[in-house]
C-alpha positions as CSV (number, residue, x, y, z in Angstrom):
1,M,-54.0,136.7,91.3
2,A,-55.7,133.7,89.7
3,R,-55.7,135.5,86.4
4,F,-52.0,136.0,86.6
5,A,-51.4,132.3,87.4
6,T,-53.5,131.3,84.4
7,S,-51.7,133.7,82.2
8,S,-48.3,132.6,83.2
9,A,-49.3,129.0,82.7
10,R,-50.3,129.8,79.1
11,S,-47.0,131.7,78.5
12,R,-44.8,128.7,79.4
13,P,-42.9,127.6,76.4
14,S,-44.4,124.5,74.7
15,L,-42.0,121.7,74.1
16,E,-44.2,120.4,71.2
17,L,-43.0,123.1,68.7
18,P,-39.2,122.4,69.3
19,R,-39.8,118.7,69.0
20,R,-41.6,119.1,65.7
21,A,-38.9,121.4,64.4
22,L,-36.2,118.9,65.4
23,V,-38.0,116.0,63.7
24,L,-38.5,118.1,60.6
25,A,-34.9,119.2,60.6
26,L,-33.6,115.6,61.0
27,F,-36.0,114.5,58.2
28,G,-34.7,117.3,56.0
29,V,-31.1,116.3,56.7
30,A,-31.8,112.7,55.9
31,L,-33.4,113.7,52.6
32,G,-30.6,116.0,51.8
33,C,-28.1,113.2,52.2
34,A,-29.6,111.2,49.4
35,H,-27.9,111.7,46.1
36,P,-30.0,112.1,42.9
37,L,-29.6,109.5,40.2
38,P,-27.1,110.5,37.6
39,D,-28.7,111.3,34.2
40,E,-26.7,109.0,32.0
41,P,-23.8,106.6,32.8
42,E,-20.5,107.9,31.5
43,A,-18.8,106.0,28.7
44,P,-16.1,103.8,30.1
45,G,-13.0,105.8,30.6
46,P,-9.5,104.5,31.2
47,R,-10.0,101.3,33.2
48,S,-8.7,101.4,36.7
49,Q,-6.9,98.4,38.2
50,P,-8.9,95.8,40.1
51,V,-9.0,96.4,43.8
52,R,-7.6,93.7,46.0
53,F,-9.1,93.5,49.5
54,A,-9.6,91.1,52.4
55,F,-11.6,91.6,55.5
56,G,-12.5,89.1,58.2
57,T,-16.2,88.7,58.7
58,T,-18.1,88.6,62.0
59,E,-18.7,84.9,61.3
60,G,-15.0,84.1,61.0
61,E,-14.9,83.9,57.2
62,L,-13.2,86.0,54.6
63,F,-14.9,88.7,52.5
64,D,-12.3,89.3,49.9
65,S,-11.7,90.2,46.2
66,S,-11.2,86.7,45.1
67,S,-14.5,85.5,46.4
68,T,-16.4,88.4,44.8
69,R,-14.8,88.3,41.3
70,G,-17.1,87.3,38.4
71,R,-20.1,89.3,39.7
72,S,-20.8,93.0,40.4
73,T,-20.0,93.8,44.0
74,A,-21.4,96.5,46.3
75,I,-19.3,97.3,49.3
76,L,-20.9,99.5,52.0
77,F,-18.6,101.1,54.5
78,V,-20.5,101.8,57.7
79,T,-20.3,102.3,61.5
80,T,-22.6,100.4,63.8
81,F,-23.9,103.5,65.7
82,D,-24.8,105.6,62.6
83,L,-28.5,105.6,61.7
84,A,-27.8,106.4,58.0
85,S,-25.4,103.4,57.9
86,Q,-28.2,101.2,59.3
87,A,-30.7,102.4,56.8
88,Q,-28.3,101.9,53.9
89,A,-27.4,98.4,55.1
90,R,-31.0,97.4,55.0
91,L,-31.5,99.0,51.6
92,L,-28.5,97.2,50.2
93,N,-29.9,94.0,51.6
94,E,-33.1,94.6,49.5
95,V,-31.2,95.6,46.4
96,L,-28.8,92.6,46.5
97,R,-31.8,90.3,46.9
98,E,-33.2,91.7,43.6
99,H,-29.8,91.5,41.8
100,T,-29.1,87.9,42.8
101,P,-27.3,86.0,41.3
102,R,-25.7,88.7,39.1
103,A,-24.3,90.8,42.1
104,N,-23.0,90.3,45.6
105,G,-21.9,92.6,48.3
106,G,-20.9,93.1,51.9
107,A,-20.5,95.7,54.6
108,V,-17.3,96.8,56.2
109,V,-17.6,98.2,59.7
110,L,-15.1,101.1,60.2
111,E,-14.5,100.4,63.9
112,P,-11.7,98.8,65.8
113,P,-11.5,95.0,66.3
114,K,-12.8,95.3,69.9
115,H,-16.2,96.2,68.3
116,R,-16.6,92.8,66.8
117,V,-19.6,92.1,69.1
118,L,-21.2,95.3,67.9
119,A,-20.6,94.4,64.2
120,E,-22.2,91.0,64.8
121,A,-25.2,92.7,66.5
122,F,-25.4,95.1,63.5
123,R,-25.6,92.1,61.1
124,T,-28.1,90.1,63.1
125,S,-30.4,92.9,64.2
126,L,-30.8,94.2,60.7
127,N,-31.2,90.7,59.3
128,L,-28.5,91.2,56.7
129,R,-28.0,88.3,54.3
130,Y,-24.6,89.5,53.1
131,P,-21.2,89.3,55.0
132,V,-20.4,92.0,57.5
133,A,-16.7,92.4,58.2
134,L,-14.5,94.6,60.3
135,A,-12.1,97.0,58.6
136,N,-8.4,96.2,58.9
137,P,-5.9,98.8,60.2
138,D,-4.9,100.0,56.7
139,T,-8.5,100.7,55.8
140,L,-9.1,102.5,59.1
141,N,-6.2,104.9,58.6
142,G,-7.0,105.5,54.9
143,S,-4.1,103.7,53.4
144,G,-6.1,100.6,52.4
145,P,-7.1,99.6,48.8
146,F,-10.2,101.9,49.0
147,G,-8.1,105.0,50.0
148,R,-9.4,107.6,52.4
149,L,-13.1,107.2,53.3
150,E,-14.5,110.6,53.9
151,G,-17.6,109.5,55.8
152,V,-20.2,106.9,56.4
153,P,-22.0,105.4,54.8
154,T,-19.8,105.1,51.7
155,L,-20.9,102.8,48.9
156,V,-18.3,101.5,46.4
157,V,-19.4,99.3,43.5
158,L,-17.0,97.1,41.6
159,D,-17.5,95.5,38.2
160,R,-17.1,91.8,37.6
161,E,-13.3,92.1,37.4
162,G,-13.1,94.1,40.7
163,R,-12.6,97.5,39.2
164,P,-14.4,100.5,40.9
165,V,-17.2,101.9,38.7
166,F,-19.1,103.9,41.4
167,R,-18.4,105.5,44.7
168,S,-20.6,107.7,46.9
169,T,-20.3,109.1,50.4
170,G,-23.6,109.6,52.2
171,A,-27.0,107.9,51.8
172,V,-28.1,107.0,48.3
173,S,-31.5,105.9,47.1
174,K,-32.5,102.4,46.0
175,K,-32.6,103.7,42.4
176,V,-29.0,104.9,42.6
177,M,-27.9,101.5,44.0
178,D,-29.8,99.7,41.3
179,A,-28.2,101.9,38.6
180,A,-24.7,101.5,40.0
181,L,-25.0,97.7,40.1
182,G,-26.6,97.6,36.6
183,A,-23.8,99.8,35.2
184,A,-21.2,97.5,36.8
185,D,-22.9,94.5,35.4
186,A,-22.9,96.1,31.9
187,G,-19.3,97.3,32.2
188,R,-20.2,101.0,32.4
189,V,-18.9,103.6,34.8
190,L,-21.3,105.9,36.6
191,P,-20.3,109.5,37.6
192,N,-19.8,109.8,41.3
193,P,-22.2,112.2,42.9
Protein backbone atom coordinates (compact mmCIF):
# COMPACT_ATOMS: atom_id res chain seq x y z
CA MET A 1 0.00 0.00 0.00
CA ALA A 2 2.86 2.38 0.77
CA ARG A 3 4.23 1.79 -2.69
CA PHE A 4 0.90 2.76 -4.25
CA ALA A 5 0.75 5.97 -2.20
CA THR A 6 4.25 6.92 -3.28
CA SER A 7 3.47 6.10 -6.88
CA SER A 8 0.30 8.19 -6.88
CA ALA A 9 2.16 11.11 -5.31
CA ARG A 10 4.65 10.97 -8.17
CA SER A 11 1.92 10.84 -10.78
CA ARG A 12 0.21 14.01 -9.57
CA PRO A 13 0.46 16.63 -12.26
CA SER A 14 3.13 19.21 -11.66
CA LEU A 15 2.10 22.84 -11.84
CA GLU A 16 5.63 23.87 -12.75
CA LEU A 17 5.42 22.79 -16.40
CA PRO A 18 2.14 24.65 -17.14
CA ARG A 19 3.51 27.80 -15.46
CA ARG A 20 6.66 27.67 -17.54
CA ALA A 21 4.61 27.07 -20.68
CA LEU A 22 2.38 30.02 -19.84
CA VAL A 23 5.35 32.32 -19.20
CA LEU A 24 6.99 31.24 -22.45
CA ALA A 25 3.73 31.68 -24.36
CA LEU A 26 3.22 35.19 -22.96
CA PHE A 27 6.83 36.08 -23.75
CA GLY A 28 6.34 34.81 -27.30
CA VAL A 29 3.18 36.88 -27.72
CA ALA A 30 4.99 40.00 -26.46
CA LEU A 31 7.83 39.44 -28.92
CA GLY A 32 5.39 38.73 -31.73
CA CYS A 33 3.69 42.07 -31.13
CA ALA A 34 6.86 44.04 -31.84
CA HIS A 35 7.05 45.16 -35.42
CA PRO A 36 10.33 44.95 -37.32
CA LEU A 37 11.95 48.15 -38.49
CA PRO A 38 11.01 49.00 -42.06
CA ASP A 39 13.98 48.65 -44.44
CA GLU A 40 13.89 52.11 -45.98
CA PRO A 41 11.63 55.09 -45.48
CA GLU A 42 9.25 55.72 -48.33
CA ALA A 43 9.68 58.80 -50.41
CA PRO A 44 7.19 61.42 -49.37
CA GLY A 45 3.93 60.75 -51.10
CA PRO A 46 1.01 63.08 -51.40
CA ARG A 47 1.05 65.06 -48.20
CA SER A 48 -1.87 64.56 -45.91
CA GLN A 49 -3.53 67.38 -44.10
CA PRO A 50 -2.35 68.34 -40.62
CA VAL A 51 -4.30 66.66 -37.83
CA ARG A 52 -6.08 68.98 -35.42
CA PHE A 53 -6.62 67.53 -31.98
CA ALA A 54 -7.21 68.65 -28.41
CA PHE A 55 -7.25 66.48 -25.30
CA GLY A 56 -7.44 67.49 -21.65
CA THR A 57 -4.51 66.17 -19.60
CA THR A 58 -4.62 64.61 -16.17
CA GLU A 59 -3.04 67.81 -14.86
CA GLY A 60 -5.83 70.02 -16.21
CA GLU A 61 -3.83 71.37 -19.15
CA LEU A 62 -4.33 70.95 -22.87
CA PHE A 63 -2.41 68.54 -25.12
CA ASP A 64 -3.30 69.81 -28.57
CA SER A 65 -2.09 70.29 -32.12
CA SER A 66 -1.20 73.96 -31.65
CA SER A 67 1.13 73.20 -28.72
CA THR A 68 2.95 70.44 -30.61
CA ARG A 69 3.48 72.18 -33.98
CA GLY A 70 7.05 72.93 -34.95
CA ARG A 71 8.43 69.64 -33.62
CA SER A 72 7.91 65.99 -34.49
CA THR A 73 5.25 64.52 -32.23
CA ALA A 74 4.66 60.97 -31.04
CA ILE A 75 1.15 60.27 -29.77
CA LEU A 76 0.64 56.96 -28.01
CA PHE A 77 -2.94 55.70 -27.58
CA VAL A 78 -3.14 53.42 -24.54
CA THR A 79 -5.33 51.94 -21.84
CA THR A 80 -4.28 51.98 -18.21
CA PHE A 81 -4.81 48.26 -17.63
CA ASP A 82 -2.87 46.96 -20.63
CA LEU A 83 0.69 45.77 -19.96
CA ALA A 84 1.82 46.45 -23.52
CA SER A 85 0.51 50.02 -23.18
CA GLN A 86 2.51 50.45 -20.00
CA ALA A 87 5.68 49.09 -21.61
CA GLN A 88 5.26 51.31 -24.66
CA ALA A 89 4.62 54.37 -22.49
CA ARG A 90 7.90 53.80 -20.65
CA LEU A 91 9.75 53.20 -23.90
CA LEU A 92 8.32 56.38 -25.41
CA ASN A 93 9.48 58.25 -22.30
CA GLU A 94 13.05 57.08 -22.99
CA VAL A 95 12.86 57.82 -26.72
CA LEU A 96 11.49 61.33 -26.22
CA ARG A 97 14.23 62.10 -23.71
CA GLU A 98 16.80 61.22 -26.39
CA HIS A 99 14.99 63.29 -29.06
CA THR A 100 14.59 66.44 -26.96
CA PRO A 101 14.26 69.22 -28.07
CA ARG A 102 13.49 68.11 -31.64
CA ALA A 103 10.45 66.02 -30.68
CA ASN A 104 7.62 65.99 -28.21
CA GLY A 105 4.83 63.59 -27.43
CA GLY A 106 2.01 62.51 -25.23
CA ALA A 107 -0.24 59.61 -24.37
CA VAL A 108 -3.99 59.51 -24.81
CA VAL A 109 -5.84 57.09 -22.55
CA LEU A 110 -8.74 55.45 -24.38
CA GLU A 111 -11.00 55.23 -21.36
CA PRO A 112 -14.05 57.21 -20.22
CA PRO A 113 -13.66 60.44 -18.19
CA LYS A 114 -14.54 58.65 -14.96
CA HIS A 115 -11.11 56.92 -15.25
CA ARG A 116 -9.21 60.20 -14.80
CA VAL A 117 -7.78 58.93 -11.49
CA LEU A 118 -6.47 55.80 -13.25
CA ALA A 119 -4.92 57.91 -16.00
CA GLU A 120 -3.18 60.07 -13.39
CA ALA A 121 -1.92 56.95 -11.60
CA PHE A 122 -0.69 55.62 -14.97
CA ARG A 123 1.34 58.82 -15.50
CA THR A 124 2.80 59.03 -12.01
CA SER A 125 3.52 55.33 -11.46
CA LEU A 126 5.38 55.08 -14.77
CA ASN A 127 7.14 58.41 -14.09
CA LEU A 128 6.19 59.76 -17.51
CA ARG A 129 7.62 63.16 -18.40
CA TYR A 130 5.15 63.86 -21.18
CA PRO A 131 1.44 64.77 -20.96
CA VAL A 132 -1.11 62.03 -20.40
CA ALA A 133 -4.60 62.94 -21.54
CA LEU A 134 -8.01 61.34 -21.66
CA ALA A 135 -9.61 60.68 -25.04
CA ASN A 136 -12.64 62.74 -25.97
CA PRO A 137 -15.94 61.05 -26.99
CA ASP A 138 -15.18 61.42 -30.74
CA THR A 139 -11.86 59.63 -30.34
CA LEU A 140 -13.45 56.88 -28.25
CA ASN A 141 -16.10 56.17 -30.88
CA GLY A 142 -13.67 56.33 -33.82
CA SER A 143 -14.89 59.55 -35.39
CA GLY A 144 -12.07 61.75 -34.03
CA PRO A 145 -9.14 63.17 -36.00
CA PHE A 146 -7.16 59.91 -35.75
CA GLY A 147 -10.00 57.77 -37.07
CA ARG A 148 -10.74 54.31 -35.80
CA LEU A 149 -8.06 52.95 -33.48
CA GLU A 150 -7.88 49.19 -33.96
CA GLY A 151 -6.10 48.36 -30.72
CA VAL A 152 -3.71 49.47 -28.04
CA PRO A 153 -1.06 50.53 -27.94
CA THR A 154 -1.25 52.56 -31.15
CA LEU A 155 1.58 54.93 -32.00
CA VAL A 156 0.98 57.85 -34.36
CA VAL A 157 3.90 60.10 -35.34
CA LEU A 158 3.29 63.55 -36.80
CA ASP A 159 5.80 65.70 -38.64
CA ARG A 160 6.59 69.30 -37.66
CA GLU A 161 3.47 70.54 -39.41
CA GLY A 162 1.21 68.02 -37.72
CA ARG A 163 0.82 65.63 -40.65
CA PRO A 164 0.82 61.88 -39.92
CA VAL A 165 3.97 60.14 -41.19
CA PHE A 166 3.76 56.85 -39.24
CA ARG A 167 1.09 54.75 -37.54
CA SER A 168 1.40 51.37 -35.90
CA THR A 169 -0.95 49.28 -33.79
CA GLY A 170 0.76 46.99 -31.30
CA ALA A 171 4.05 47.21 -29.51
CA VAL A 172 7.00 48.59 -31.46
CA SER A 173 10.69 48.54 -30.63
CA LYS A 174 12.76 51.52 -29.58
CA LYS A 175 14.49 51.33 -32.96
CA VAL A 176 11.15 51.75 -34.76
CA MET A 177 10.16 54.70 -32.54
CA ASP A 178 13.54 56.34 -33.19
CA ALA A 179 13.21 55.78 -36.94
CA ALA A 180 9.66 57.17 -37.02
CA LEU A 181 10.63 60.34 -35.12
CA GLY A 182 13.77 60.72 -37.24
CA ALA A 183 11.75 60.37 -40.44
CA ALA A 184 9.20 62.89 -39.18
CA ASP A 185 11.96 65.33 -38.33
CA ALA A 186 13.43 64.92 -41.83
CA GLY A 187 10.05 65.22 -43.55
CA ARG A 188 9.93 61.59 -44.70
CA VAL A 189 7.11 59.07 -44.43
CA LEU A 190 7.70 55.58 -43.05
CA PRO A 191 5.60 52.65 -44.25
CA ASN A 192 3.16 51.47 -41.65
CA PRO A 193 3.88 47.94 -40.45
